[in-house]
mmCIF file of the N, C-alpha and C atoms, coordinates in Angstrom:
data_MODEL
# 
_entry.id   MODEL 
# 
loop_
_atom_site.group_PDB 
_atom_site.id 
_atom_site.type_symbol 
_atom_site.label_atom_id 
_atom_site.label_alt_id 
_atom_site.label_comp_id 
_atom_site.label_asym_id 
_atom_site.label_entity_id 
_atom_site.label_seq_id 
_atom_site.pdbx_PDB_ins_code 
_atom_site.Cartn_x 
_atom_site.Cartn_y 
_atom_site.Cartn_z 
_atom_site.occupancy 
_atom_site.B_iso_or_equiv 
_atom_site.pdbx_formal_charge 
_atom_site.auth_seq_id 
_atom_site.auth_comp_id 
_atom_site.auth_asym_id 
_atom_site.auth_atom_id 
_atom_site.pdbx_PDB_model_num 
ATOM 1   N N  . MET A 1 1  ? -25.140 57.807 41.672 1.00 0.00 ? 1  MET A N  1 
ATOM 2   C CA . MET A 1 1  ? -25.428 57.089 42.902 1.00 0.00 ? 1  MET A CA 1 
ATOM 3   C C  . MET A 1 1  ? -25.651 55.611 42.565 1.00 0.00 ? 1  MET A C  1 
ATOM 4   N N  . VAL A 1 2  ? -24.976 54.733 43.268 1.00 0.00 ? 2  VAL A N  1 
ATOM 5   C CA . VAL A 1 2  ? -25.095 53.304 43.018 1.00 0.00 ? 2  VAL A CA 1 
ATOM 6   C C  . VAL A 1 2  ? -26.416 52.797 43.575 1.00 0.00 ? 2  VAL A C  1 
ATOM 7   N N  . GLN A 1 3  ? -27.103 52.026 42.754 1.00 0.00 ? 3  GLN A N  1 
ATOM 8   C CA . GLN A 1 3  ? -28.362 51.423 43.190 1.00 0.00 ? 3  GLN A CA 1 
ATOM 9   C C  . GLN A 1 3  ? -28.071 50.307 44.185 1.00 0.00 ? 3  GLN A C  1 
ATOM 10  N N  . SER A 1 4  ? -29.011 50.054 45.065 1.00 0.00 ? 4  SER A N  1 
ATOM 11  C CA . SER A 1 4  ? -28.862 48.990 46.045 1.00 0.00 ? 4  SER A CA 1 
ATOM 12  C C  . SER A 1 4  ? -30.217 48.345 46.292 1.00 0.00 ? 4  SER A C  1 
ATOM 13  N N  . ALA A 1 5  ? -30.199 47.038 46.510 1.00 0.00 ? 5  ALA A N  1 
ATOM 14  C CA . ALA A 1 5  ? -31.421 46.299 46.826 1.00 0.00 ? 5  ALA A CA 1 
ATOM 15  C C  . ALA A 1 5  ? -31.037 45.089 47.660 1.00 0.00 ? 5  ALA A C  1 
ATOM 16  N N  . THR A 1 6  ? -31.992 44.598 48.422 1.00 0.00 ? 6  THR A N  1 
ATOM 17  C CA . THR A 1 6  ? -31.738 43.394 49.211 1.00 0.00 ? 6  THR A CA 1 
ATOM 18  C C  . THR A 1 6  ? -31.852 42.168 48.309 1.00 0.00 ? 6  THR A C  1 
ATOM 19  N N  . ALA A 1 7  ? -31.258 41.076 48.744 1.00 0.00 ? 7  ALA A N  1 
ATOM 20  C CA . ALA A 1 7  ? -31.343 39.829 47.989 1.00 0.00 ? 7  ALA A CA 1 
ATOM 21  C C  . ALA A 1 7  ? -32.799 39.397 47.842 1.00 0.00 ? 7  ALA A C  1 
ATOM 22  N N  . GLY A 1 8  ? -33.592 39.596 48.870 1.00 0.00 ? 8  GLY A N  1 
ATOM 23  C CA . GLY A 1 8  ? -35.009 39.245 48.808 1.00 0.00 ? 8  GLY A CA 1 
ATOM 24  C C  . GLY A 1 8  ? -35.758 40.053 47.769 1.00 0.00 ? 8  GLY A C  1 
ATOM 25  N N  . GLU A 1 9  ? -35.486 41.357 47.713 1.00 0.00 ? 9  GLU A N  1 
ATOM 26  C CA . GLU A 1 9  ? -36.135 42.210 46.715 1.00 0.00 ? 9  GLU A CA 1 
ATOM 27  C C  . GLU A 1 9  ? -35.775 41.771 45.299 1.00 0.00 ? 9  GLU A C  1 
ATOM 28  N N  . VAL A 1 10 ? -34.499 41.482 45.089 1.00 0.00 ? 10 VAL A N  1 
ATOM 29  C CA . VAL A 1 10 ? -34.045 41.060 43.759 1.00 0.00 ? 10 VAL A CA 1 
ATOM 30  C C  . VAL A 1 10 ? -34.663 39.722 43.388 1.00 0.00 ? 10 VAL A C  1 
ATOM 31  N N  . SER A 1 11 ? -34.751 38.821 44.352 1.00 0.00 ? 11 SER A N  1 
ATOM 32  C CA . SER A 1 11 ? -35.346 37.508 44.101 1.00 0.00 ? 11 SER A CA 1 
ATOM 33  C C  . SER A 1 11 ? -36.800 37.621 43.653 1.00 0.00 ? 11 SER A C  1 
ATOM 34  N N  . LYS A 1 12 ? -37.521 38.545 44.255 1.00 0.00 ? 12 LYS A N  1 
ATOM 35  C CA . LYS A 1 12 ? -38.947 38.693 43.942 1.00 0.00 ? 12 LYS A CA 1 
ATOM 36  C C  . LYS A 1 12 ? -39.197 39.449 42.640 1.00 0.00 ? 12 LYS A C  1 
ATOM 37  N N  . ALA A 1 13 ? -38.246 40.273 42.220 1.00 0.00 ? 13 ALA A N  1 
ATOM 38  C CA . ALA A 1 13 ? -38.461 41.097 41.016 1.00 0.00 ? 13 ALA A CA 1 
ATOM 39  C C  . ALA A 1 13 ? -37.192 41.138 40.167 1.00 0.00 ? 13 ALA A C  1 
ATOM 40  N N  . PHE A 1 14 ? -36.659 39.948 39.863 1.00 0.00 ? 14 PHE A N  1 
ATOM 41  C CA . PHE A 1 14 ? -35.383 39.879 39.147 1.00 0.00 ? 14 PHE A CA 1 
ATOM 42  C C  . PHE A 1 14 ? -35.435 40.596 37.800 1.00 0.00 ? 14 PHE A C  1 
ATOM 43  N N  . GLY A 1 15 ? -36.508 40.442 37.060 1.00 0.00 ? 15 GLY A N  1 
ATOM 44  C CA . GLY A 1 15 ? -36.610 41.082 35.748 1.00 0.00 ? 15 GLY A CA 1 
ATOM 45  C C  . GLY A 1 15 ? -36.445 42.585 35.824 1.00 0.00 ? 15 GLY A C  1 
ATOM 46  N N  . ARG A 1 16 ? -37.127 43.201 36.766 1.00 0.00 ? 16 ARG A N  1 
ATOM 47  C CA . ARG A 1 16 ? -37.052 44.660 36.926 1.00 0.00 ? 16 ARG A CA 1 
ATOM 48  C C  . ARG A 1 16 ? -35.644 45.097 37.313 1.00 0.00 ? 16 ARG A C  1 
ATOM 49  N N  . PHE A 1 17 ? -35.048 44.384 38.279 1.00 0.00 ? 17 PHE A N  1 
ATOM 50  C CA . PHE A 1 17 ? -33.707 44.758 38.719 1.00 0.00 ? 17 PHE A CA 1 
ATOM 51  C C  . PHE A 1 17 ? -32.658 44.481 37.647 1.00 0.00 ? 17 PHE A C  1 
ATOM 52  N N  . SER A 1 18 ? -32.814 43.401 36.900 1.00 0.00 ? 18 SER A N  1 
ATOM 53  C CA . SER A 1 18 ? -31.832 43.106 35.853 1.00 0.00 ? 18 SER A CA 1 
ATOM 54  C C  . SER A 1 18 ? -31.887 44.156 34.751 1.00 0.00 ? 18 SER A C  1 
ATOM 55  N N  . ARG A 1 19 ? -33.073 44.665 34.427 1.00 0.00 ? 19 ARG A N  1 
ATOM 56  C CA . ARG A 1 19 ? -33.173 45.741 33.429 1.00 0.00 ? 19 ARG A CA 1 
ATOM 57  C C  . ARG A 1 19 ? -32.497 47.011 33.938 1.00 0.00 ? 19 ARG A C  1 
ATOM 58  N N  . ARG A 1 20 ? -32.671 47.307 35.212 1.00 0.00 ? 20 ARG A N  1 
ATOM 59  C CA . ARG A 1 20 ? -32.012 48.489 35.791 1.00 0.00 ? 20 ARG A CA 1 
ATOM 60  C C  . ARG A 1 20 ? -30.498 48.317 35.798 1.00 0.00 ? 20 ARG A C  1 
ATOM 61  N N  . ALA A 1 21 ? -30.044 47.090 36.041 1.00 0.00 ? 21 ALA A N  1 
ATOM 62  C CA . ALA A 1 21 ? -28.603 46.831 36.095 1.00 0.00 ? 21 ALA A CA 1 
ATOM 63  C C  . ALA A 1 21 ? -27.949 46.944 34.723 1.00 0.00 ? 21 ALA A C  1 
ATOM 64  N N  . LEU A 1 22 ? -28.733 46.882 33.654 1.00 0.00 ? 22 LEU A N  1 
ATOM 65  C CA . LEU A 1 22 ? -28.174 47.094 32.321 1.00 0.00 ? 22 LEU A CA 1 
ATOM 66  C C  . LEU A 1 22 ? -27.732 48.543 32.137 1.00 0.00 ? 22 LEU A C  1 
ATOM 67  N N  . VAL A 1 23 ? -28.318 49.438 32.907 1.00 0.00 ? 23 VAL A N  1 
ATOM 68  C CA . VAL A 1 23 ? -28.007 50.864 32.822 1.00 0.00 ? 23 VAL A CA 1 
ATOM 69  C C  . VAL A 1 23 ? -26.947 51.262 33.848 1.00 0.00 ? 23 VAL A C  1 
ATOM 70  N N  . GLU A 1 24 ? -27.058 50.702 35.046 1.00 0.00 ? 24 GLU A N  1 
ATOM 71  C CA . GLU A 1 24 ? -26.154 51.043 36.146 1.00 0.00 ? 24 GLU A CA 1 
ATOM 72  C C  . GLU A 1 24 ? -26.010 49.829 37.058 1.00 0.00 ? 24 GLU A C  1 
ATOM 73  N N  . PRO A 1 25 ? -24.774 49.522 37.518 1.00 0.00 ? 25 PRO A N  1 
ATOM 74  C CA . PRO A 1 25 ? -24.595 48.375 38.410 1.00 0.00 ? 25 PRO A CA 1 
ATOM 75  C C  . PRO A 1 25 ? -25.486 48.466 39.650 1.00 0.00 ? 25 PRO A C  1 
ATOM 76  N N  . LEU A 1 26 ? -25.892 47.315 40.135 1.00 0.00 ? 26 LEU A N  1 
ATOM 77  C CA . LEU A 1 26 ? -26.771 47.208 41.295 1.00 0.00 ? 26 LEU A CA 1 
ATOM 78  C C  . LEU A 1 26 ? -26.052 46.434 42.392 1.00 0.00 ? 26 LEU A C  1 
ATOM 79  N N  . THR A 1 27 ? -25.924 47.037 43.564 1.00 0.00 ? 27 THR A N  1 
ATOM 80  C CA . THR A 1 27 ? -25.357 46.346 44.714 1.00 0.00 ? 27 THR A CA 1 
ATOM 81  C C  . THR A 1 27 ? -26.471 45.569 45.394 1.00 0.00 ? 27 THR A C  1 
ATOM 82  N N  . ILE A 1 28 ? -26.227 44.284 45.626 1.00 0.00 ? 28 ILE A N  1 
ATOM 83  C CA . ILE A 1 28 ? -27.211 43.429 46.290 1.00 0.00 ? 28 ILE A CA 1 
ATOM 84  C C  . ILE A 1 28 ? -26.704 43.145 47.698 1.00 0.00 ? 28 ILE A C  1 
ATOM 85  N N  . THR A 1 29 ? -27.545 43.449 48.671 1.00 0.00 ? 29 THR A N  1 
ATOM 86  C CA . THR A 1 29 ? -27.162 43.237 50.059 1.00 0.00 ? 29 THR A CA 1 
ATOM 87  C C  . THR A 1 29 ? -27.802 41.966 50.604 1.00 0.00 ? 29 THR A C  1 
ATOM 88  N N  . ASN A 1 30 ? -27.124 41.376 51.568 1.00 0.00 ? 30 ASN A N  1 
ATOM 89  C CA . ASN A 1 30 ? -27.622 40.182 52.241 1.00 0.00 ? 30 ASN A CA 1 
ATOM 90  C C  . ASN A 1 30 ? -27.446 40.408 53.737 1.00 0.00 ? 30 ASN A C  1 
ATOM 91  N N  . ARG A 1 31 ? -28.550 40.483 54.446 1.00 0.00 ? 31 ARG A N  1 
ATOM 92  C CA . ARG A 1 31 ? -28.543 40.754 55.891 1.00 0.00 ? 31 ARG A CA 1 
ATOM 93  C C  . ARG A 1 31 ? -27.805 42.052 56.214 1.00 0.00 ? 31 ARG A C  1 
ATOM 94  N N  . GLY A 1 32 ? -27.984 43.048 55.345 1.00 0.00 ? 32 GLY A N  1 
ATOM 95  C CA . GLY A 1 32 ? -27.393 44.358 55.577 1.00 0.00 ? 32 GLY A CA 1 
ATOM 96  C C  . GLY A 1 32 ? -25.986 44.554 55.053 1.00 0.00 ? 32 GLY A C  1 
ATOM 97  N N  . ASP A 1 33 ? -25.337 43.476 54.635 1.00 0.00 ? 33 ASP A N  1 
ATOM 98  C CA . ASP A 1 33 ? -23.972 43.582 54.116 1.00 0.00 ? 33 ASP A CA 1 
ATOM 99  C C  . ASP A 1 33 ? -23.976 43.554 52.597 1.00 0.00 ? 33 ASP A C  1 
ATOM 100 N N  . GLU A 1 34 ? -23.135 44.391 51.964 1.00 0.00 ? 34 GLU A N  1 
ATOM 101 C CA . GLU A 1 34 ? -22.992 44.344 50.516 1.00 0.00 ? 34 GLU A CA 1 
ATOM 102 C C  . GLU A 1 34 ? -22.407 42.989 50.144 1.00 0.00 ? 34 GLU A C  1 
ATOM 103 N N  . ALA A 1 35 ? -23.098 42.251 49.286 1.00 0.00 ? 35 ALA A N  1 
ATOM 104 C CA . ALA A 1 35 ? -22.683 40.887 48.985 1.00 0.00 ? 35 ALA A CA 1 
ATOM 105 C C  . ALA A 1 35 ? -22.334 40.673 47.516 1.00 0.00 ? 35 ALA A C  1 
ATOM 106 N N  . LEU A 1 36 ? -23.112 41.249 46.619 1.00 0.00 ? 36 LEU A N  1 
ATOM 107 C CA . LEU A 1 36 ? -22.944 40.998 45.191 1.00 0.00 ? 36 LEU A CA 1 
ATOM 108 C C  . LEU A 1 36 ? -23.172 42.277 44.403 1.00 0.00 ? 36 LEU A C  1 
ATOM 109 N N  . VAL A 1 37 ? -22.724 42.247 43.145 1.00 0.00 ? 37 VAL A N  1 
ATOM 110 C CA . VAL A 1 37 ? -23.024 43.338 42.220 1.00 0.00 ? 37 VAL A CA 1 
ATOM 111 C C  . VAL A 1 37 ? -23.593 42.726 40.953 1.00 0.00 ? 37 VAL A C  1 
ATOM 112 N N  . LEU A 1 38 ? -24.722 43.256 40.505 1.00 0.00 ? 38 LEU A N  1 
ATOM 113 C CA . LEU A 1 38 ? -25.345 42.837 39.252 1.00 0.00 ? 38 LEU A CA 1 
ATOM 114 C C  . LEU A 1 38 ? -25.087 43.956 38.252 1.00 0.00 ? 38 LEU A C  1 
ATOM 115 N N  . MET A 1 39 ? -24.467 43.604 37.112 1.00 0.00 ? 39 MET A N  1 
ATOM 116 C CA . MET A 1 39 ? -24.143 44.615 36.109 1.00 0.00 ? 39 MET A CA 1 
ATOM 117 C C  . MET A 1 39 ? -24.254 44.033 34.712 1.00 0.00 ? 39 MET A C  1 
ATOM 118 N N  . SER A 1 40 ? -24.258 44.908 33.728 1.00 0.00 ? 40 SER A N  1 
ATOM 119 C CA . SER A 1 40 ? -24.347 44.463 32.343 1.00 0.00 ? 40 SER A CA 1 
ATOM 120 C C  . SER A 1 40 ? -23.071 43.728 31.949 1.00 0.00 ? 40 SER A C  1 
ATOM 121 N N  . MET A 1 41 ? -23.181 42.865 30.962 1.00 0.00 ? 41 MET A N  1 
ATOM 122 C CA . MET A 1 41 ? -22.009 42.160 30.453 1.00 0.00 ? 41 MET A CA 1 
ATOM 123 C C  . MET A 1 41 ? -21.015 43.162 29.870 1.00 0.00 ? 41 MET A C  1 
ATOM 124 N N  . GLN A 1 42 ? -21.524 44.215 29.254 1.00 0.00 ? 42 GLN A N  1 
ATOM 125 C CA . GLN A 1 42 ? -20.651 45.245 28.683 1.00 0.00 ? 42 GLN A CA 1 
ATOM 126 C C  . GLN A 1 42 ? -19.788 45.887 29.772 1.00 0.00 ? 42 GLN A C  1 
ATOM 127 N N  . GLU A 1 43 ? -20.390 46.222 30.903 1.00 0.00 ? 43 GLU A N  1 
ATOM 128 C CA . GLU A 1 43 ? -19.638 46.828 32.003 1.00 0.00 ? 43 GLU A CA 1 
ATOM 129 C C  . GLU A 1 43 ? -18.655 45.829 32.604 1.00 0.00 ? 43 GLU A C  1 
ATOM 130 N N  . TYR A 1 44 ? -19.069 44.578 32.757 1.00 0.00 ? 44 TYR A N  1 
ATOM 131 C CA . TYR A 1 44 ? -18.181 43.543 33.287 1.00 0.00 ? 44 TYR A CA 1 
ATOM 132 C C  . TYR A 1 44 ? -16.971 43.363 32.372 1.00 0.00 ? 44 TYR A C  1 
ATOM 133 N N  . THR A 1 45 ? -17.211 43.291 31.067 1.00 0.00 ? 45 THR A N  1 
ATOM 134 C CA . THR A 1 45 ? -16.127 43.126 30.097 1.00 0.00 ? 45 THR A CA 1 
ATOM 135 C C  . THR A 1 45 ? -15.175 44.314 30.154 1.00 0.00 ? 45 THR A C  1 
ATOM 136 N N  . ARG A 1 46 ? -15.730 45.520 30.272 1.00 0.00 ? 46 ARG A N  1 
ATOM 137 C CA . ARG A 1 46 ? -14.892 46.719 30.371 1.00 0.00 ? 46 ARG A CA 1 
ATOM 138 C C  . ARG A 1 46 ? -13.992 46.655 31.604 1.00 0.00 ? 46 ARG A C  1 
ATOM 139 N N  . LEU A 1 47 ? -14.553 46.268 32.726 1.00 0.00 ? 47 LEU A N  1 
ATOM 140 C CA . LEU A 1 47 ? -13.769 46.179 33.951 1.00 0.00 ? 47 LEU A CA 1 
ATOM 141 C C  . LEU A 1 47 ? -12.720 45.076 33.873 1.00 0.00 ? 47 LEU A C  1 
ATOM 142 N N  . LYS A 1 48 ? -13.089 43.928 33.331 1.00 0.00 ? 48 LYS A N  1 
ATOM 143 C CA . LYS A 1 48 ? -12.143 42.811 33.222 1.00 0.00 ? 48 LYS A CA 1 
ATOM 144 C C  . LYS A 1 48 ? -10.990 43.145 32.288 1.00 0.00 ? 48 LYS A C  1 
ATOM 145 N N  . SER A 1 49 ? -11.243 43.962 31.282 1.00 0.00 ? 49 SER A N  1 
ATOM 146 C CA . SER A 1 49 ? -10.178 44.312 30.336 1.00 0.00 ? 49 SER A CA 1 
ATOM 147 C C  . SER A 1 49 ? -9.104  45.160 31.008 1.00 0.00 ? 49 SER A C  1 
ATOM 148 N N  . ARG A 1 50 ? -9.411  45.701 32.163 1.00 0.00 ? 50 ARG A N  1 
ATOM 149 C CA . ARG A 1 50 ? -8.455  46.531 32.885 1.00 0.00 ? 50 ARG A CA 1 
ATOM 150 C C  . ARG A 1 50 ? -7.638  45.726 33.892 1.00 0.00 ? 50 ARG A C  1 
ATOM 151 N N  . ASP A 1 51 ? -7.879  44.415 33.971 1.00 0.00 ? 51 ASP A N  1 
ATOM 152 C CA . ASP A 1 51 ? -7.104  43.570 34.879 1.00 0.00 ? 51 ASP A CA 1 
ATOM 153 C C  . ASP A 1 51 ? -5.623  43.672 34.539 1.00 0.00 ? 51 ASP A C  1 
ATOM 154 N N  . ARG A 1 52 ? -4.820  43.586 35.530 1.00 0.00 ? 52 ARG A N  1 
ATOM 155 C CA . ARG A 1 52 ? -3.373  43.587 35.318 1.00 0.00 ? 52 ARG A CA 1 
ATOM 156 C C  . ARG A 1 52 ? -2.887  42.146 35.269 1.00 0.00 ? 52 ARG A C  1 
ATOM 157 N N  . VAL A 1 53 ? -1.855  41.945 34.499 1.00 0.00 ? 53 VAL A N  1 
ATOM 158 C CA . VAL A 1 53 ? -1.288  40.616 34.351 1.00 0.00 ? 53 VAL A CA 1 
ATOM 159 C C  . VAL A 1 53 ? 0.135   40.645 34.899 1.00 0.00 ? 53 VAL A C  1 
ATOM 160 N N  . ALA A 1 54 ? 0.448   39.712 35.774 1.00 0.00 ? 54 ALA A N  1 
ATOM 161 C CA . ALA A 1 54 ? 1.805   39.598 36.300 1.00 0.00 ? 54 ALA A CA 1 
ATOM 162 C C  . ALA A 1 54 ? 2.559   38.569 35.471 1.00 0.00 ? 54 ALA A C  1 
ATOM 163 N N  . MET A 1 55 ? 3.789   38.895 35.132 1.00 0.00 ? 55 MET A N  1 
ATOM 164 C CA . MET A 1 55 ? 4.613   37.988 34.328 1.00 0.00 ? 55 MET A CA 1 
ATOM 165 C C  . MET A 1 55 ? 5.978   37.858 34.982 1.00 0.00 ? 55 MET A C  1 
ATOM 166 N N  . SER A 1 56 ? 6.634   36.751 34.710 1.00 0.00 ? 56 SER A N  1 
ATOM 167 C CA . SER A 1 56 ? 8.026   36.629 35.117 1.00 0.00 ? 56 SER A CA 1 
ATOM 168 C C  . SER A 1 56 ? 8.872   37.305 34.034 1.00 0.00 ? 56 SER A C  1 
ATOM 169 N N  . LEU A 1 57 ? 10.099  37.654 34.361 1.00 0.00 ? 57 LEU A N  1 
ATOM 170 C CA . LEU A 1 57 ? 10.938  38.380 33.402 1.00 0.00 ? 57 LEU A CA 1 
ATOM 171 C C  . LEU A 1 57 ? 11.137  37.623 32.095 1.00 0.00 ? 57 LEU A C  1 
ATOM 172 N N  . ASP A 1 58 ? 11.212  36.317 32.158 1.00 0.00 ? 58 ASP A N  1 
ATOM 173 C CA . ASP A 1 58 ? 11.424  35.564 30.918 1.00 0.00 ? 58 ASP A CA 1 
ATOM 174 C C  . ASP A 1 58 ? 10.186  35.541 30.022 1.00 0.00 ? 58 ASP A C  1 
ATOM 175 N N  . GLU A 1 59 ? 9.037   35.982 30.532 1.00 0.00 ? 59 GLU A N  1 
ATOM 176 C CA . GLU A 1 59 ? 7.819   36.053 29.721 1.00 0.00 ? 59 GLU A CA 1 
ATOM 177 C C  . GLU A 1 59 ? 7.644   37.409 29.037 1.00 0.00 ? 59 GLU A C  1 
ATOM 178 N N  . VAL A 1 60 ? 8.442   38.391 29.430 1.00 0.00 ? 60 VAL A N  1 
ATOM 179 C CA . VAL A 1 60 ? 8.326   39.729 28.860 1.00 0.00 ? 60 VAL A CA 1 
ATOM 180 C C  . VAL A 1 60 ? 8.991   39.742 27.487 1.00 0.00 ? 60 VAL A C  1 
ATOM 181 N N  . THR A 1 61 ? 8.224   40.110 26.486 1.00 0.00 ? 61 THR A N  1 
ATOM 182 C CA . THR A 1 61 ? 8.747   40.118 25.113 1.00 0.00 ? 61 THR A CA 1 
ATOM 183 C C  . THR A 1 61 ? 9.602   41.359 24.868 1.00 0.00 ? 61 THR A C  1 
ATOM 184 N N  . GLN A 1 62 ? 10.375  41.318 23.816 1.00 0.00 ? 62 GLN A N  1 
ATOM 185 C CA . GLN A 1 62 ? 11.190  42.474 23.450 1.00 0.00 ? 62 GLN A CA 1 
ATOM 186 C C  . GLN A 1 62 ? 10.303  43.669 23.113 1.00 0.00 ? 62 GLN A C  1 
ATOM 187 N N  . GLU A 1 63 ? 9.183   43.400 22.483 1.00 0.00 ? 63 GLU A N  1 
ATOM 188 C CA . GLU A 1 63 ? 8.235   44.476 22.162 1.00 0.00 ? 63 GLU A CA 1 
ATOM 189 C C  . GLU A 1 63 ? 7.763   45.181 23.436 1.00 0.00 ? 63 GLU A C  1 
ATOM 190 N N  . MET A 1 64 ? 7.476   44.395 24.484 1.00 0.00 ? 64 MET A N  1 
ATOM 191 C CA . MET A 1 64 ? 7.061   44.987 25.758 1.00 0.00 ? 64 MET A CA 1 
ATOM 192 C C  . MET A 1 64 ? 8.191   45.811 26.363 1.00 0.00 ? 64 MET A C  1 
ATOM 193 N N  . ARG A 1 65 ? 9.410   45.292 26.306 1.00 0.00 ? 65 ARG A N  1 
ATOM 194 C CA . ARG A 1 65 ? 10.563  46.014 26.855 1.00 0.00 ? 65 ARG A CA 1 
ATOM 195 C C  . ARG A 1 65 ? 10.776  47.337 26.130 1.00 0.00 ? 65 ARG A C  1 
ATOM 196 N N  . ASP A 1 66 ? 10.646  47.301 24.803 1.00 0.00 ? 66 ASP A N  1 
ATOM 197 C CA . ASP A 1 66 ? 10.800  48.519 24.005 1.00 0.00 ? 66 ASP A CA 1 
ATOM 198 C C  . ASP A 1 66 ? 9.729   49.546 24.363 1.00 0.00 ? 66 ASP A C  1 
ATOM 199 N N  . ALA A 1 67 ? 8.502   49.075 24.578 1.00 0.00 ? 67 ALA A N  1 
ATOM 200 C CA . ALA A 1 67 ? 7.407   49.981 24.936 1.00 0.00 ? 67 ALA A CA 1 
ATOM 201 C C  . ALA A 1 67 ? 7.670   50.637 26.285 1.00 0.00 ? 67 ALA A C  1 
ATOM 202 N N  . VAL A 1 68 ? 8.176   49.884 27.234 1.00 0.00 ? 68 VAL A N  1 
ATOM 203 C CA . VAL A 1 68 ? 8.499   50.447 28.551 1.00 0.00 ? 68 VAL A CA 1 
ATOM 204 C C  . VAL A 1 68 ? 9.641   51.452 28.422 1.00 0.00 ? 68 VAL A C  1 
ATOM 205 N N  . ALA A 1 69 ? 10.665  51.101 27.647 1.00 0.00 ? 69 ALA A N  1 
ATOM 206 C CA . ALA A 1 69 ? 11.809  52.000 27.471 1.00 0.00 ? 69 ALA A CA 1 
ATOM 207 C C  . ALA A 1 69 ? 11.403  53.306 26.799 1.00 0.00 ? 69 ALA A C  1 
ATOM 208 N N  . ALA A 1 70 ? 10.434  53.253 25.904 1.00 0.00 ? 70 ALA A N  1 
ATOM 209 C CA . ALA A 1 70 ? 9.994   54.445 25.173 1.00 0.00 ? 70 ALA A CA 1 
ATOM 210 C C  . ALA A 1 70 ? 8.969   55.270 25.949 1.00 0.00 ? 70 ALA A C  1 
ATOM 211 N N  . SER A 1 71 ? 8.431   54.729 27.033 1.00 0.00 ? 71 SER A N  1 
ATOM 212 C CA . SER A 1 71 ? 7.377   55.440 27.770 1.00 0.00 ? 71 SER A CA 1 
ATOM 213 C C  . SER A 1 71 ? 7.963   56.601 28.564 1.00 0.00 ? 71 SER A C  1 
ATOM 214 N N  . LYS A 1 72 ? 7.128   57.581 28.811 1.00 0.00 ? 72 LYS A N  1 
ATOM 215 C CA . LYS A 1 72 ? 7.517   58.761 29.580 1.00 0.00 ? 72 LYS A CA 1 
ATOM 216 C C  . LYS A 1 72 ? 6.668   58.828 30.844 1.00 0.00 ? 72 LYS A C  1 
ATOM 217 N N  . ALA A 1 73 ? 7.319   59.118 31.960 1.00 0.00 ? 73 ALA A N  1 
ATOM 218 C CA . ALA A 1 73 ? 6.596   59.259 33.226 1.00 0.00 ? 73 ALA A CA 1 
ATOM 219 C C  . ALA A 1 73 ? 5.809   60.561 33.212 1.00 0.00 ? 73 ALA A C  1 
ATOM 220 N N  . PRO A 1 74 ? 4.636   60.585 33.853 1.00 0.00 ? 74 PRO A N  1 
ATOM 221 C CA . PRO A 1 74 ? 3.875   61.833 33.926 1.00 0.00 ? 74 PRO A CA 1 
ATOM 222 C C  . PRO A 1 74 ? 4.651   62.905 34.694 1.00 0.00 ? 74 PRO A C  1 
ATOM 223 N N  . GLU A 1 75 ? 4.405   64.148 34.359 1.00 0.00 ? 75 GLU A N  1 
ATOM 224 C CA . GLU A 1 75 ? 5.110   65.282 34.970 1.00 0.00 ? 75 GLU A CA 1 
ATOM 225 C C  . GLU A 1 75 ? 4.999   65.268 36.499 1.00 0.00 ? 75 GLU A C  1 
ATOM 226 N N  . GLU A 1 76 ? 3.834   64.888 37.022 1.00 0.00 ? 76 GLU A N  1 
ATOM 227 C CA . GLU A 1 76 ? 3.650   64.911 38.482 1.00 0.00 ? 76 GLU A CA 1 
ATOM 228 C C  . GLU A 1 76 ? 4.503   63.873 39.214 1.00 0.00 ? 76 GLU A C  1 
ATOM 229 N N  . SER A 1 77 ? 5.063   62.915 38.494 1.00 0.00 ? 77 SER A N  1 
ATOM 230 C CA . SER A 1 77 ? 5.905   61.908 39.151 1.00 0.00 ? 77 SER A CA 1 
ATOM 231 C C  . SER A 1 77 ? 7.233   62.495 39.619 1.00 0.00 ? 77 SER A C  1 
ATOM 232 N N  . LYS A 1 78 ? 7.600   63.671 39.120 1.00 0.00 ? 78 LYS A N  1 
ATOM 233 C CA . LYS A 1 78 ? 8.845   64.313 39.559 1.00 0.00 ? 78 LYS A CA 1 
ATOM 234 C C  . LYS A 1 78 ? 8.821   64.612 41.056 1.00 0.00 ? 78 LYS A C  1 
ATOM 235 N N  . ALA A 1 79 ? 7.652   64.714 41.622 1.00 0.00 ? 79 ALA A N  1 
ATOM 236 C CA . ALA A 1 79 ? 7.532   64.989 43.057 1.00 0.00 ? 79 ALA A CA 1 
ATOM 237 C C  . ALA A 1 79 ? 8.137   63.872 43.906 1.00 0.00 ? 79 ALA A C  1 
ATOM 238 N N  . PHE A 1 80 ? 8.372   62.707 43.309 1.00 0.00 ? 80 PHE A N  1 
ATOM 239 C CA . PHE A 1 80 ? 8.909   61.564 44.057 1.00 0.00 ? 80 PHE A CA 1 
ATOM 240 C C  . PHE A 1 80 ? 10.384  61.307 43.766 1.00 0.00 ? 80 PHE A C  1 
ATOM 241 N N  . ASN A 1 81 ? 11.033  62.155 42.968 1.00 0.00 ? 81 ASN A N  1 
ATOM 242 C CA . ASN A 1 81 ? 12.437  61.945 42.607 1.00 0.00 ? 81 ASN A CA 1 
ATOM 243 C C  . ASN A 1 81 ? 13.346  61.877 43.828 1.00 0.00 ? 81 ASN A C  1 
ATOM 244 N N  . HIS A 1 82 ? 13.015  62.603 44.885 1.00 0.00 ? 82 HIS A N  1 
ATOM 245 C CA . HIS A 1 82 ? 13.848  62.596 46.095 1.00 0.00 ? 82 HIS A CA 1 
ATOM 246 C C  . HIS A 1 82 ? 13.936  61.200 46.722 1.00 0.00 ? 82 HIS A C  1 
ATOM 247 N N  . GLU A 1 83 ? 13.001  60.346 46.430 1.00 0.00 ? 83 GLU A N  1 
ATOM 248 C CA . GLU A 1 83 ? 13.017  58.998 47.001 1.00 0.00 ? 83 GLU A CA 1 
ATOM 249 C C  . GLU A 1 83 ? 14.080  58.113 46.354 1.00 0.00 ? 83 GLU A C  1 
ATOM 250 N N  . LEU A 1 84 ? 14.642  58.554 45.249 1.00 0.00 ? 84 LEU A N  1 
ATOM 251 C CA . LEU A 1 84 ? 15.688  57.790 44.571 1.00 0.00 ? 84 LEU A CA 1 
ATOM 252 C C  . LEU A 1 84 ? 17.067  58.046 45.170 1.00 0.00 ? 84 LEU A C  1 
ATOM 253 N N  . ASP A 1 85 ? 17.185  59.080 46.000 1.00 0.00 ? 85 ASP A N  1 
ATOM 254 C CA . ASP A 1 85 ? 18.490  59.420 46.609 1.00 0.00 ? 85 ASP A CA 1 
ATOM 255 C C  . ASP A 1 85 ? 18.849  58.487 47.726 1.00 0.00 ? 85 ASP A C  1 
# 
């Protein structure tokens, strides 16, 4: 379950909430709306490492092309083969 606190609560007890956020992300609300997330640097780094990068075709290296050519689609993707017709 994601923790949640108001901006006012976090402002008054930042130390306590920041320690809790080291264990589990904390959603901070402002006037009832989810506004921010406080999380550990480790969790932030993990999430950022999953970012996707868009490249133009001329930026794709031969190594990347070879990796794509050698990759295998998951078995469940066969359910969409009819869309190629």
